[in-house]
DSSP file (Angstrom, degrees, kcal/mol; ACC not computed):
  #  RESIDUE AA STRUCTURE BP1 BP2  ACC     N-H-->O    O-->H-N    N-H-->O    O-->H-N    TCO  KAPPA ALPHA  PHI   PSI    X-CA   Y-CA   Z-CA
    1    1 A M              0   0    0      0, 0.0     2,-0.4     0, 0.0    77,-0.2   0.000 360.0 360.0 360.0 138.7   -6.2   12.6    5.8
    2    2 A Q  E     -A   77   0A   0     75,-2.0    75,-2.4     0, 0.0     2,-0.2  -0.999 360.0-116.1-142.1 145.6   -2.9   13.0    7.6
    3    3 A C  E     -A   76   0A   0     -2,-0.4    73,-0.3    73,-0.2     4,-0.1  -0.574  15.3-148.1 -78.0 140.8    0.3   11.1    7.7
    4    4 A L  S    S+     0   0    0     71,-2.8    72,-0.1    -2,-0.2    -1,-0.1   0.562  74.6  82.3 -86.4  -9.5    1.2    9.6   11.0
    5    5 A L  S    S-     0   0    0     70,-0.5    -2,-0.1     1,-0.1     5,-0.1  -0.709  87.9-107.5 -95.1 147.4    5.0    9.9   10.5
    6    6 A P    >>  -     0   0    0      0, 0.0     4,-1.3     0, 0.0     3,-0.8  -0.324  37.3-104.8 -64.8 157.4    6.9   13.2   11.1
    7    7 A R  H >> S+     0   0    0      1,-0.3     3,-0.7     2,-0.2     4,-0.6   0.885 120.1  52.1 -51.6 -47.2    8.1   15.0    8.0
    8    8 A W  H >> S+     0   0    0      1,-0.2     3,-0.6     2,-0.2     4,-0.5   0.836 108.7  52.0 -62.5 -30.7   11.7   14.0    8.4
    9    9 A R  H <4 S+     0   0    0     -3,-0.8     3,-0.4     1,-0.2    -1,-0.2   0.731  95.2  69.2 -77.9 -22.6   10.7   10.3    8.7
   10   10 A Q  H << S+     0   0    0     -4,-1.3    -1,-0.2    -3,-0.7    -2,-0.2   0.741  91.2  62.1 -68.4 -21.7    8.6   10.4    5.5
   11   11 A V  H << S+     0   0    0     -4,-0.6     2,-1.5    -3,-0.6    -1,-0.2   0.871  95.4  61.4 -70.5 -36.5   11.8   10.8    3.5
   12   12 A L  S  < S+     0   0    0     -4,-0.5    -1,-0.2    -3,-0.4    -4,-0.0  -0.666  75.4 179.7 -87.3  82.6   12.9    7.4    4.8
   13   13 A I        +     0   0    0     -2,-1.5     2,-0.5    -3,-0.1    -1,-0.2   0.669  50.0  91.4 -69.8 -17.9   10.0    5.6    3.2
   14   14 A F        -     0   0    0      1,-0.1    57,-0.0    -3,-0.1    -2,-0.0  -0.665  54.9-170.0 -80.5 127.6   10.9    2.1    4.4
   15   15 A Q        +     0   0    0     -2,-0.5    -1,-0.1     1,-0.2     3,-0.1   0.592  66.2  15.8 -95.6 -13.2    9.2    1.4    7.7
   16   16 A S  S  > S-     0   0    0      1,-0.1     4,-2.1     0, 0.0    -1,-0.2  -0.989  73.0-114.0-154.7 157.7   11.0   -1.9    8.6
   17   17 A P  H  > S+     0   0    0      0, 0.0     4,-2.8     0, 0.0     5,-0.2   0.865 117.1  56.1 -61.4 -35.0   14.0   -3.9    7.6
   18   18 A R  H  > S+     0   0    0      2,-0.2     4,-2.6     1,-0.2     5,-0.3   0.896 106.9  48.9 -65.1 -39.4   11.7   -6.6    6.3
   19   19 A Q  H  > S+     0   0    0      2,-0.2     4,-2.3     1,-0.2     5,-0.2   0.923 113.0  47.4 -64.9 -43.3   10.0   -4.2    4.0
   20   20 A L  H  X S+     0   0    0     -4,-2.1     4,-2.6     2,-0.2     5,-0.2   0.922 114.4  46.7 -61.7 -45.7   13.3   -2.9    2.7
   21   21 A L  H  X S+     0   0    0     -4,-2.8     4,-2.7     2,-0.2     5,-0.2   0.924 114.8  44.4 -65.9 -46.3   14.7   -6.4    2.1
   22   22 A S  H  X S+     0   0    0     -4,-2.6     4,-2.3     2,-0.2     5,-0.2   0.893 115.9  47.9 -69.0 -37.5   11.6   -7.8    0.4
   23   23 A H  H  X S+     0   0    0     -4,-2.3     4,-2.5    -5,-0.3     5,-0.3   0.945 115.0  44.6 -66.4 -46.5   11.2   -4.7   -1.8
   24   24 A G  H  X S+     0   0    0     -4,-2.6     4,-2.6    -5,-0.2     5,-0.3   0.924 116.1  46.2 -63.8 -44.7   14.9   -4.6   -2.8
   25   25 A A  H  X S+     0   0    0     -4,-2.7     4,-2.3    -5,-0.2     5,-0.2   0.917 115.0  46.8 -65.4 -43.4   15.0   -8.4   -3.5
   26   26 A G  H  X S+     0   0    0     -4,-2.3     4,-2.2    -5,-0.2     5,-0.2   0.914 115.8  44.6 -64.6 -43.7   11.8   -8.3   -5.5
   27   27 A T  H  X S+     0   0    0     -4,-2.5     4,-2.7    -5,-0.2     5,-0.2   0.941 116.6  44.4 -67.4 -48.3   12.8   -5.3   -7.5
   28   28 A L  H  X S+     0   0    0     -4,-2.6     4,-2.5    -5,-0.3     5,-0.2   0.898 114.0  51.3 -64.5 -38.9   16.3   -6.4   -8.2
   29   29 A G  H  X S+     0   0    0     -4,-2.3     4,-2.4    -5,-0.3    -2,-0.2   0.930 113.0  44.0 -62.9 -45.5   15.1  -10.0   -9.0
   30   30 A A  H  X S+     0   0    0     -4,-2.2     4,-2.3     2,-0.2    -2,-0.2   0.920 115.8  47.3 -67.3 -43.5   12.5   -8.8  -11.5
   31   31 A A  H  X S+     0   0    0     -4,-2.7     4,-2.4     2,-0.2    -2,-0.2   0.901 113.3  48.5 -65.2 -40.3   14.8   -6.3  -13.1
   32   32 A T  H  X S+     0   0    0     -4,-2.5     4,-2.8    -5,-0.2     5,-0.2   0.924 111.0  49.8 -66.2 -44.2   17.6   -8.8  -13.4
   33   33 A A  H  X S+     0   0    0     -4,-2.4     4,-2.3    -5,-0.2    -2,-0.2   0.916 112.4  48.5 -60.6 -42.6   15.3  -11.4  -14.9
   34   34 A G  H  X S+     0   0    0     -4,-2.3     4,-2.5     2,-0.2    -2,-0.2   0.914 112.2  48.3 -63.2 -42.9   14.1   -8.9  -17.4
   35   35 A L  H  X S+     0   0    0     -4,-2.4     4,-3.0     2,-0.2     5,-0.2   0.908 111.2  50.0 -64.4 -41.9   17.6   -7.8  -18.4
   36   36 A L  H  X S+     0   0    0     -4,-2.8     4,-2.4     2,-0.2    -1,-0.2   0.904 112.2  47.8 -63.6 -40.5   18.7  -11.4  -18.8
   37   37 A A  H  X S+     0   0    0     -4,-2.3     4,-2.1    -5,-0.2    -2,-0.2   0.921 113.7  47.2 -65.0 -43.1   15.8  -12.2  -21.0
   38   38 A F  H  X S+     0   0    0     -4,-2.5     4,-2.4     2,-0.2    -2,-0.2   0.917 112.8  49.0 -64.0 -43.8   16.4   -9.1  -23.1
   39   39 A D  H  X S+     0   0    0     -4,-3.0     4,-2.4     1,-0.2    -1,-0.2   0.893 109.9  52.4 -62.4 -40.4   20.1   -9.9  -23.4
   40   40 A G  H  X S+     0   0    0     -4,-2.4     4,-2.2    -5,-0.2    -1,-0.2   0.893 109.2  49.0 -64.0 -39.5   19.3  -13.4  -24.4
   41   41 A L  H  X S+     0   0    0     -4,-2.1     4,-1.9     2,-0.2    -2,-0.2   0.901 109.6  52.4 -65.7 -40.4   16.9  -12.2  -27.1
   42   42 A L  H  <>S+     0   0    0     -4,-2.4     5,-2.7     1,-0.2    -2,-0.2   0.939 112.7  44.3 -59.3 -46.0   19.6   -9.8  -28.4
   43   43 A R  H ><5S+     0   0    0     -4,-2.4     3,-1.3     1,-0.2    -1,-0.2   0.857 108.5  58.1 -67.8 -34.3   22.1  -12.6  -28.6
   44   44 A L  H 3<5S+     0   0    0     -4,-2.2    -1,-0.2     1,-0.3    -2,-0.2   0.876 107.6  47.5 -63.3 -36.6   19.6  -14.9  -30.2
   45   45 A F  T 3<5S-     0   0    0     -4,-1.9    -1,-0.3    -5,-0.1    -2,-0.2   0.272 126.6 -99.0 -90.9  11.5   19.1  -12.4  -33.0
   46   46 A G  T < 5S+     0   0    0     -3,-1.3    -3,-0.2     1,-0.3     2,-0.2   0.573  79.3 129.5  89.9  10.6   22.9  -12.0  -33.5
   47   47 A Y      < -     0   0    0     -5,-2.7    -1,-0.3    -6,-0.2     3,-0.1  -0.531  59.9-101.4 -92.0 165.1   23.5   -8.8  -31.6
   48   48 A G        -     0   0    0     -2,-0.2    -1,-0.1     1,-0.2     3,-0.1  -0.217  48.1 -79.3 -77.7 173.3   26.3   -8.3  -29.0
   49   49 A P        -     0   0    0      0, 0.0    -1,-0.2     0, 0.0     2,-0.1  -0.229  55.2 -88.3 -69.8 162.6   25.7   -8.4  -25.3
   50   50 A L        -     0   0    0    -15,-0.1     2,-0.1     1,-0.1   -11,-0.0  -0.394  46.3-109.3 -66.9 147.0   24.4   -5.4  -23.4
   51   51 A H     >  -     0   0    0      1,-0.1     4,-1.8    -3,-0.1     3,-0.5  -0.470  22.7-118.6 -76.3 152.1   26.9   -2.9  -22.1
   52   52 A A  H  > S+     0   0    0      1,-0.2     4,-2.8     2,-0.2     5,-0.2   0.858 113.2  56.6 -60.0 -37.7   27.6   -2.7  -18.4
   53   53 A D  H  > S+     0   0    0      1,-0.2     4,-2.2     2,-0.2    -1,-0.2   0.844 106.1  50.7 -67.6 -30.8   26.5    0.9  -18.2
   54   54 A V  H  > S+     0   0    0     -3,-0.5     4,-2.2     2,-0.2    -1,-0.2   0.906 112.2  47.3 -68.4 -41.5   23.1    0.0  -19.7
   55   55 A I  H  X S+     0   0    0     -4,-1.8     4,-2.3     2,-0.2    -2,-0.2   0.944 114.8  44.7 -65.0 -48.2   22.7   -2.8  -17.2
   56   56 A V  H  X S+     0   0    0     -4,-2.8     4,-2.5     1,-0.2     5,-0.2   0.919 114.1  50.1 -63.9 -43.3   23.6   -0.6  -14.2
   57   57 A G  H  X S+     0   0    0     -4,-2.2     4,-2.5    -5,-0.2    -1,-0.2   0.891 110.6  49.6 -61.4 -40.9   21.5    2.2  -15.4
   58   58 A T  H  X S+     0   0    0     -4,-2.2     4,-2.5     2,-0.2    -1,-0.2   0.908 111.5  48.4 -66.1 -42.5   18.5   -0.1  -15.9
   59   59 A L  H  X S+     0   0    0     -4,-2.3     4,-2.1     2,-0.2    -2,-0.2   0.917 114.1  45.8 -64.9 -42.5   18.9   -1.5  -12.4
   60   60 A I  H  X S+     0   0    0     -4,-2.5     4,-2.5     2,-0.2    -2,-0.2   0.919 113.8  49.7 -66.0 -42.7   19.2    1.9  -10.8
   61   61 A G  H  X S+     0   0    0     -4,-2.5     4,-2.6    -5,-0.2    -2,-0.2   0.883 110.4  49.6 -62.9 -40.0   16.2    3.2  -12.8
   62   62 A S  H  X S+     0   0    0     -4,-2.5     4,-1.5     2,-0.2    -1,-0.2   0.890 111.6  48.9 -68.2 -38.1   14.1    0.2  -11.8
   63   63 A L  H  < S+     0   0    0     -4,-2.1     4,-0.4     2,-0.2    -2,-0.2   0.930 113.8  46.3 -64.1 -45.1   14.9    0.7   -8.1
   64   64 A A  H >< S+     0   0    0     -4,-2.5     3,-1.1     1,-0.2    -2,-0.2   0.911 114.0  48.2 -64.8 -42.0   14.2    4.4   -8.3
   65   65 A G  H >< S+     0   0    0     -4,-2.6     3,-0.8     1,-0.2    -1,-0.2   0.777 105.9  58.0 -69.8 -25.8   10.9    3.8  -10.1
   66   66 A S  T >< S+     0   0    0     -4,-1.5     3,-1.2     1,-0.2    -1,-0.2   0.490  78.4  91.6 -84.3  -1.7    9.8    1.1   -7.8
   67   67 A L  T <>  +     0   0    0     -3,-1.1     4,-1.5    -4,-0.4    -1,-0.2   0.610  67.8  78.4 -69.9  -9.0    9.9    3.4   -4.7
   68   68 A R  H <> S+     0   0    0     -3,-0.8     4,-2.2     1,-0.2    -1,-0.3   0.868  84.4  62.7 -65.9 -34.2    6.3    4.4   -5.3
   69   69 A A  H <> S+     0   0    0     -3,-1.2     4,-0.6     1,-0.2    -1,-0.2   0.950 107.3  39.4 -59.7 -52.7    5.2    1.1   -3.7
   70   70 A P  H >4 S+     0   0    0      0, 0.0     3,-0.7     0, 0.0    -1,-0.2   0.832 113.1  57.9 -68.3 -27.0    6.7    1.7   -0.2
   71   71 A Y  H >< S+     0   0    0     -4,-1.5     3,-1.3     1,-0.2    -2,-0.2   0.887 102.3  54.8 -65.1 -37.2    5.6    5.4   -0.5
   72   72 A E  H 3< S+     0   0    0     -4,-2.2    75,-2.4     1,-0.2    76,-0.3   0.623 104.3  54.5 -73.9 -11.7    2.0    4.3   -1.0
   73   73 A V  T << S+     0   0    0     -3,-0.7    -1,-0.2    -4,-0.6    -2,-0.2   0.227  73.6 129.3-106.1  14.7    2.0    2.2    2.3
   74   74 A L  S <  S-     0   0    0     -3,-1.3    72,-1.3     1,-0.1     2,-0.4  -0.434  73.8 -95.8 -60.7 144.4    3.1    5.1    4.5
   75   75 A P  E     + B   0 145A   0      0, 0.0   -71,-2.8     0, 0.0   -70,-0.5  -0.499  52.0 173.6 -74.8 123.1    0.7    5.2    7.5
   76   76 A F  E     -AB   3 144A   0     68,-3.2    68,-2.6    -2,-0.4     2,-0.4  -0.859  15.1-152.6-121.9 159.9   -2.1    7.7    7.1
   77   77 A Q  E     -AB   2 143A   0    -75,-2.4   -75,-2.0    -2,-0.3     2,-0.4  -0.992   8.8-174.2-135.8 142.4   -5.2    8.3    9.3
   78   78 A W  E     - B   0 142A   0     64,-2.6    64,-3.0    -2,-0.4     2,-0.5  -0.986   7.3-164.6-137.1 125.5   -8.6    9.7    8.5
   79   79 A R  E     + B   0 141A   0     -2,-0.4    85,-0.8    62,-0.2    86,-0.5  -0.923  14.6 171.5-112.4 133.3  -11.2   10.4   11.2
   80   80 A L  E     -CB 163 140A   0     60,-2.8    60,-3.1    -2,-0.5     2,-0.4  -0.964  24.2-143.6-139.7 156.5  -14.8   10.9   10.3
   81   81 A I  E     +CB 162 139A   0     81,-2.0    81,-2.8    -2,-0.3     2,-0.3  -0.977  25.8 171.4-120.6 133.9  -18.1   11.3   12.1
   82   82 A T  E     -C  161   0A   0     56,-2.3    79,-0.2    -2,-0.4    86,-0.0  -0.964  40.0-138.6-139.9 155.0  -21.3    9.8   10.7
   83   83 A T  S    S+     0   0    0     77,-0.9     3,-0.1    -2,-0.3    78,-0.1   0.610 105.7  46.9 -85.6 -12.3  -24.9    9.3   11.8
   84   84 A T     >  +     0   0    0     76,-0.5     4,-2.1     1,-0.1    -1,-0.2  -0.632  62.0 161.7-127.6  73.8  -24.8    5.9   10.2
   85   85 A P  H  > S+     0   0    0      0, 0.0     4,-2.7     0, 0.0     5,-0.2   0.829  75.2  58.2 -64.5 -30.5  -21.6    4.1   11.2
   86   86 A A  H  > S+     0   0    0      2,-0.2     4,-2.0     1,-0.2     5,-0.2   0.918 108.7  45.0 -65.9 -41.2  -22.9    0.7   10.3
   87   87 A I  H  > S+     0   0    0      2,-0.2     4,-2.5     1,-0.2     5,-0.2   0.917 113.9  49.9 -66.3 -42.4  -23.5    1.7    6.7
   88   88 A A  H  X S+     0   0    0     -4,-2.1     4,-2.4     1,-0.2    -2,-0.2   0.915 112.6  45.7 -65.0 -42.7  -20.1    3.4    6.5
   89   89 A T  H  X S+     0   0    0     -4,-2.7     4,-2.4     2,-0.2    -1,-0.2   0.860 112.2  51.7 -69.9 -33.9  -18.2    0.5    7.9
   90   90 A A  H  X S+     0   0    0     -4,-2.0     4,-2.0    -5,-0.2    -2,-0.2   0.915 112.3  45.9 -66.9 -40.7  -20.1   -1.9    5.6
   91   91 A K  H  X S+     0   0    0     -4,-2.5     4,-2.5     2,-0.2    -2,-0.2   0.896 111.4  52.7 -67.4 -39.0  -19.2    0.2    2.6
   92   92 A A  H  X S+     0   0    0     -4,-2.4     4,-2.7     1,-0.2    -2,-0.2   0.908 108.2  50.8 -61.6 -41.6  -15.6    0.4    3.9
   93   93 A A  H  X S+     0   0    0     -4,-2.4     4,-2.3     1,-0.2    -1,-0.2   0.900 111.1  48.9 -63.2 -39.8  -15.4   -3.4    4.1
   94   94 A G  H  X S+     0   0    0     -4,-2.0     4,-1.8     2,-0.2    -2,-0.2   0.903 111.7  47.9 -65.5 -42.0  -16.8   -3.6    0.5
   95   95 A V  H  X S+     0   0    0     -4,-2.5     4,-1.0     2,-0.2    -2,-0.2   0.926 113.1  48.2 -64.6 -44.2  -14.2   -1.1   -0.8
   96   96 A L  H  <>S+     0   0    0     -4,-2.7     5,-2.9     1,-0.2     3,-0.5   0.881 109.9  52.2 -65.1 -37.6  -11.4   -2.9    1.0
   97   97 A A  H ><5S+     0   0    0     -4,-2.3     3,-1.5     1,-0.2    -1,-0.2   0.872 104.7  57.6 -64.2 -35.2  -12.6   -6.3   -0.4
   98   98 A G  H 3<5S+     0   0    0     -4,-1.8    -1,-0.2     1,-0.3    -2,-0.2   0.767 107.5  46.4 -67.0 -25.2  -12.5   -4.8   -3.8
   99   99 A I  T 3<5S-     0   0    0     -4,-1.0    -1,-0.3    -3,-0.5    -2,-0.2   0.046 128.1 -97.0-105.9  25.6   -8.8   -3.9   -3.5
  100  100 A K  T < 5S+     0   0    0     -3,-1.5    16,-3.6     1,-0.2     2,-0.4   0.786  77.0 139.2  70.8  33.3   -8.0   -7.4   -2.1
  101  101 A Y  E   < -D  115   0A   0     -5,-2.9    -1,-0.2    14,-0.3    14,-0.2  -0.867  29.7-168.9-101.3 142.8   -8.1   -6.7    1.6
  102  102 A H  E     -D  114   0A   0     12,-2.7    12,-2.6    -2,-0.4     2,-0.2  -0.965  32.0 -98.1-129.3 149.0   -9.6   -9.2    4.0
  103  103 A P  E     +D  113   0A   0      0, 0.0    10,-0.3     0, 0.0     3,-0.1  -0.466  40.5 171.5 -67.7 130.5  -10.5   -8.9    7.7
  104  104 A A  E     +     0   0A   0      8,-3.7     2,-0.3     1,-0.4     9,-0.2   0.754  64.3  17.1-106.6 -38.4   -7.8  -10.5    9.8
  105  105 A E  E     -D  112   0A   0      7,-1.5     7,-2.9     2,-0.0    -1,-0.4  -0.996  61.0-177.5-140.2 142.2   -8.8   -9.5   13.3
  106  106 A R  E     +D  111   0A   0     -2,-0.3     5,-0.2     5,-0.2     2,-0.2  -0.978  24.8 109.6-135.9 151.3  -12.0   -8.2   14.9
  107  107 A G  E >   +D  110   0A   0      3,-1.8     3,-0.8    -2,-0.3    -2,-0.0  -0.461  62.5  25.5 151.5 139.9  -12.9   -7.1   18.4
  108  108 A G  T 3  S-     0   0    0      1,-0.3     3,-0.1    -2,-0.2    27,-0.0   0.841 128.3 -52.1  64.0  37.2  -13.7   -4.1   20.5
  109  109 A G  T 3  S+     0   0    0      1,-0.2    26,-3.6    25,-0.1     2,-0.4   0.667 117.2 112.0  75.2  15.6  -15.1   -2.0   17.7
  110  110 A R  E <   -DE 107 134A   0     -3,-0.8    -3,-1.8    24,-0.2     2,-0.4  -0.973  43.7-174.3-127.9 134.0  -11.9   -2.6   15.7
  111  111 A T  E     -DE 106 133A   0     22,-2.3    22,-2.9    -2,-0.4     2,-0.5  -0.995  10.4-156.4-128.2 128.2  -11.3   -4.5   12.5
  112  112 A L  E     -DE 105 132A   0     -7,-2.9    -8,-3.7    -2,-0.4    -7,-1.5  -0.902   9.7-161.5-105.0 125.7   -7.9   -5.0   11.1
  113  113 A Y  E     -DE 103 131A   0     18,-3.7    18,-2.5    -2,-0.5     2,-0.3  -0.878   3.9-166.0-108.3 137.0   -7.7   -5.7    7.3
  114  114 A R  E     -D  102   0A   0    -12,-2.6   -12,-2.7    -2,-0.4     2,-0.2  -0.907  30.6-100.8-120.5 151.7   -4.7   -7.3    5.6
  115  115 A L  E     -D  101   0A   0     -2,-0.3     2,-0.8    11,-0.3   -14,-0.3  -0.505  36.2-122.2 -70.2 132.1   -3.8   -7.5    2.0
  116  116 A A        +     0   0    0    -16,-3.6    -1,-0.1    -2,-0.2   -15,-0.0  -0.675  38.7 177.5 -79.8 111.2   -4.6  -10.9    0.5
  117  117 A V        -     0   0    0     -2,-0.8     5,-0.1     5,-0.0     8,-0.0  -0.945  33.1-109.9-116.6 133.9   -1.4  -12.2   -0.9
  118  118 A P    >   -     0   0    0      0, 0.0     3,-1.8     0, 0.0     4,-0.1  -0.244  34.2-110.5 -58.2 153.4   -1.0  -15.6   -2.6
  119  119 A W  G >  S+     0   0    0      1,-0.3     3,-1.3     2,-0.2     4,-0.2   0.826 116.8  57.2 -58.9 -33.8    1.1  -18.1   -0.5
  120  120 A Y  G 3  S+     0   0    0      1,-0.3    -1,-0.3     2,-0.1     3,-0.2   0.624 110.7  44.1 -77.1  -9.9    4.0  -18.1   -3.0
  121  121 A L  G X  S+     0   0    0     -3,-1.8     3,-2.1     1,-0.1     4,-0.4   0.154  76.9 114.0-112.3  17.3    4.3  -14.3   -2.6
  122  122 A A  G X   +     0   0    0     -3,-1.3     3,-1.2     1,-0.3    -2,-0.1   0.797  68.6  64.4 -60.2 -28.5    3.9  -14.2    1.2
  123  123 A W  G 3  S+     0   0    0      1,-0.3    -1,-0.3    -4,-0.2    -2,-0.1   0.691  99.7  54.4 -69.6 -15.6    7.5  -13.0    1.6
  124  124 A L  G <  S+     0   0    0     -3,-2.1    -1,-0.3     2,-0.1     2,-0.2   0.551  81.8 112.5 -91.0  -8.5    6.5   -9.8   -0.2
  125  125 A E    <   -     0   0    0     -3,-1.2     2,-0.5    -4,-0.4  -103,-0.1  -0.470  54.2-155.9 -69.6 129.7    3.6   -9.1    2.2
  126  126 A W    >   -     0   0    0     -2,-0.2     3,-1.6     1,-0.1   -11,-0.3  -0.912  18.2-149.8-108.9 129.8    4.2   -6.1    4.3
  127  127 A R  G >  S+     0   0    0     -2,-0.5     3,-1.5     1,-0.3    -1,-0.1   0.743  96.9  72.8 -64.6 -20.3    2.6   -5.6    7.7
  128  128 A E  G 3  S+     0   0    0      1,-0.3    -1,-0.3    16,-0.1    -3,-0.0   0.681  85.7  64.0 -67.8 -17.7    2.8   -1.9    6.9
  129  129 A S  G <  S+     0   0    0     -3,-1.6    -1,-0.3    15,-0.1    16,-0.2   0.434  77.4 117.6 -88.1   2.5    0.0   -2.3    4.3
  130  130 A A    <   -     0   0    0     -3,-1.5    15,-0.9    14,-0.1     2,-0.4  -0.291  52.5-148.6 -68.3 154.4   -2.6   -3.3    6.9
  131  131 A V  E     -EF 113 144A   0    -18,-2.5   -18,-3.7    13,-0.2     2,-0.5  -0.993   5.3-158.9-127.7 131.1   -5.7   -1.1    7.4
  132  132 A E  E     -EF 112 143A   0     11,-3.8    11,-2.6    -2,-0.4     2,-0.6  -0.943   2.4-165.8-112.9 129.4   -7.5   -0.6   10.7
  133  133 A V  E     -EF 111 142A   0    -22,-2.9   -22,-2.3    -2,-0.5     2,-0.5  -0.962  11.5-173.1-113.0 115.8  -11.1    0.5   10.9
  134  134 A R  E     -EF 110 141A   0      7,-2.8     7,-2.8    -2,-0.6     2,-0.5  -0.942   5.4-163.6-114.8 125.4  -12.0    1.6   14.5
  135  135 A V  E     + F   0 140A   0    -26,-3.6     2,-0.3    -2,-0.5     5,-0.2  -0.931  14.1 170.4-111.4 126.3  -15.6    2.5   15.4
  136  136 A D  E >   - F   0 139A   0      3,-2.9     3,-1.9    -2,-0.5     2,-0.5  -0.797  68.0 -61.7-134.5  91.0  -16.4    4.4   18.6
  137  137 A G  T 3  S-     0   0    0     -2,-0.3    -1,-0.0     1,-0.3   -28,-0.0  -0.588 119.9 -16.0  69.5-120.8  -20.0    5.5   18.6
  138  138 A S  T 3  S+     0   0    0     -2,-0.5   -56,-2.3    -3,-0.1     2,-0.4   0.450 119.7  96.6 -94.9  -1.0  -20.4    7.8   15.6
  139  139 A D  E <   -BF  81 136A   0     -3,-1.9    -3,-2.9   -58,-0.2     2,-0.5  -0.742  52.4-172.4 -88.9 133.1  -16.7    8.3   15.2
  140  140 A I  E     -BF  80 135A   0    -60,-3.1   -60,-2.8    -2,-0.4     2,-0.5  -0.995   2.5-168.1-124.8 127.0  -14.8    6.1   12.7
  141  141 A T  E     -BF  79 134A   0     -7,-2.8    -7,-2.8    -2,-0.5     2,-0.6  -0.968   1.5-166.3-117.2 122.6  -11.0    6.2   12.5
  142  142 A I  E     +BF  78 133A   0    -64,-3.0   -64,-2.6    -2,-0.5     2,-0.4  -0.938  11.9 175.7-110.8 121.6   -9.3    4.6    9.5
  143  143 A T  E     +BF  77 132A   0    -11,-2.6   -11,-3.8    -2,-0.6     2,-0.3  -0.984  29.2  68.7-127.9 134.2   -5.6    4.1    9.9
  144  144 A G  E    S+BF  76 131A   0    -68,-2.6   -68,-3.2    -2,-0.4   -13,-0.2  -0.999  74.0   9.8 160.2-156.8   -3.3    2.3    7.5
  145  145 A A  E  >  -B   75   0A   0    -15,-0.9     4,-2.6    -2,-0.3     3,-0.4  -0.249  61.6-126.2 -60.1 136.7   -1.6    2.3    4.1
  146  146 A R  H  > S+     0   0    0    -72,-1.3     4,-2.4     1,-0.2     5,-0.2   0.866 107.1  52.6 -51.6 -45.0   -1.9    5.6    2.2
  147  147 A I  H  > S+     0   0    0    -75,-2.4     4,-1.7     1,-0.2    -1,-0.2   0.880 112.8  43.3 -65.6 -38.6   -3.3    4.0   -0.9
  148  148 A A  H  > S+     0   0    0     -3,-0.4     4,-2.4   -76,-0.3    -2,-0.2   0.901 113.9  49.7 -74.5 -41.1   -6.1    2.2    0.9
  149  149 A V  H  X S+     0   0    0     -4,-2.6     4,-2.5     1,-0.2    -2,-0.2   0.894 111.2  50.7 -65.3 -38.1   -7.0    5.1    3.2
  150  150 A R  H  X S+     0   0    0     -4,-2.4     4,-2.2    -5,-0.3    -1,-0.2   0.911 109.7  49.9 -63.0 -42.6   -7.2    7.4    0.1
  151  151 A R  H  X S+     0   0    0     -4,-1.7     4,-2.1     1,-0.2    -2,-0.2   0.907 112.7  46.9 -64.2 -41.3   -9.5    4.9   -1.7
  152  152 A L  H  X S+     0   0    0     -4,-2.4     4,-2.5     2,-0.2    -2,-0.2   0.894 109.1  55.0 -65.7 -39.8  -11.8    4.8    1.4
  153  153 A H  H  < S+     0   0    0     -4,-2.5     4,-0.3     1,-0.2    -2,-0.2   0.914 111.8  44.1 -59.2 -43.8  -11.7    8.6    1.6
  154  154 A Q  H >< S+     0   0    0     -4,-2.2     3,-0.6     1,-0.2    -1,-0.2   0.888 115.9  46.8 -68.9 -39.1  -12.9    8.8   -2.0
  155  155 A A  H >< S+     0   0    0     -4,-2.1     3,-0.6     1,-0.2    -2,-0.2   0.824 110.7  50.3 -74.8 -31.9  -15.5    6.1   -1.6
  156  156 A L  G >< S+     0   0    0     -4,-2.5     3,-0.8     1,-0.2    -1,-0.2   0.391  85.5  87.1 -91.3   4.9  -17.1    7.3    1.6
  157  157 A Q  G <  S+     0   0    0     -3,-0.6     4,-0.2    -4,-0.3    -1,-0.2   0.686  80.5  61.7 -75.7 -16.3  -17.6   10.9    0.6
  158  158 A D  G <  S+     0   0    0     -3,-0.6    -1,-0.2    -4,-0.2     2,-0.2   0.485  93.2  72.2 -93.1  -1.0  -21.0   10.2   -1.0
  159  159 A I  S <  S-     0   0    0     -3,-0.8     2,-2.1     1,-0.1    -3,-0.0  -0.603 107.8 -70.1-106.4 174.9  -22.8    9.0    2.1
  160  160 A D  S    S+     0   0    0     -2,-0.2   -77,-0.9     8,-0.0   -76,-0.5  -0.363  84.1 136.0 -66.0  81.2  -24.0   11.0    5.2
  161  161 A I  E     -C   82   0A   0     -2,-2.1     2,-0.5    -4,-0.2   -79,-0.2  -0.984  48.6-147.4-134.8 140.6  -20.5   11.8    6.6
  162  162 A A  E >   -C   81   0A   0    -81,-2.8   -81,-2.0    -2,-0.4     3,-0.6  -0.938  31.1-130.0-103.1 128.9  -18.8   14.8    8.0
  163  163 A R  E >  S+C   80   0A   0     -2,-0.5     3,-1.7     1,-0.2   -83,-0.2  -0.445  75.4   6.6 -82.4 150.7  -15.1   14.8    7.2
  164  164 A E  T 3  S-     0   0    0    -85,-0.8   -84,-0.2     1,-0.3    -1,-0.2   0.789 130.8 -54.1  54.8  35.7  -12.3   15.3    9.6
  165  165 A G  T <  S+     0   0    0     -3,-0.6    -1,-0.3   -86,-0.5    -2,-0.1   0.596  91.9 147.4  82.3   9.5  -14.4   15.3   12.7
  166  166 A E    <   -     0   0    0     -3,-1.7   -85,-0.3     1,-0.1    -1,-0.2  -0.514  59.4 -94.2 -74.0 150.3  -16.9   18.0   11.7
  167  167 A P        -     0   0    0      0, 0.0    -4,-0.1     0, 0.0     2,-0.1  -0.383  42.9-110.5 -66.2 140.9  -20.4   17.5   13.1
  168  168 A A              0   0    0      1,-0.1   -86,-0.1    -6,-0.1    -6,-0.1  -0.425 360.0 360.0 -70.6 145.0  -22.8   15.7   10.7
  169  169 A I              0   0    0     -2,-0.1    -1,-0.1    -8,-0.1    -9,-0.0   0.397 360.0 360.0-100.3 360.0  -25.6   17.7    9.2
């Protein structure tokens, strides 16, 4: 598996303004709602309000902790050669379905899978999380979100596959 972005670009983990905006809005919204609920419970039980430094620290901490999500959708690629590409792609489709990916586009030996997001969370869907499975003879190239490519890499190691383009035995 290899990352498709240069090293310097991997530090800037957001791949698009839409990804940055939806991540920031979702994280800040969830953290703020949690803080307001916690502050309300404190006041309900007779304690004073939260201090500003606790609120700011919690918001900064939640933003820093939530950076794993965009890190996991950095684009990675894994190329493999197999004597049974149909079995490998069928197993890949099953693994992707298990982690809530569905086929969005097919054609020319290529299948694009997108993450299944409920309609009310569609604004959180990132095109960066898509996974492409391309079959060219016995070569299979899987490109997409790091977390999904890693899961496929782990799942496809037990069938007749040579990793990273080595000839199949």
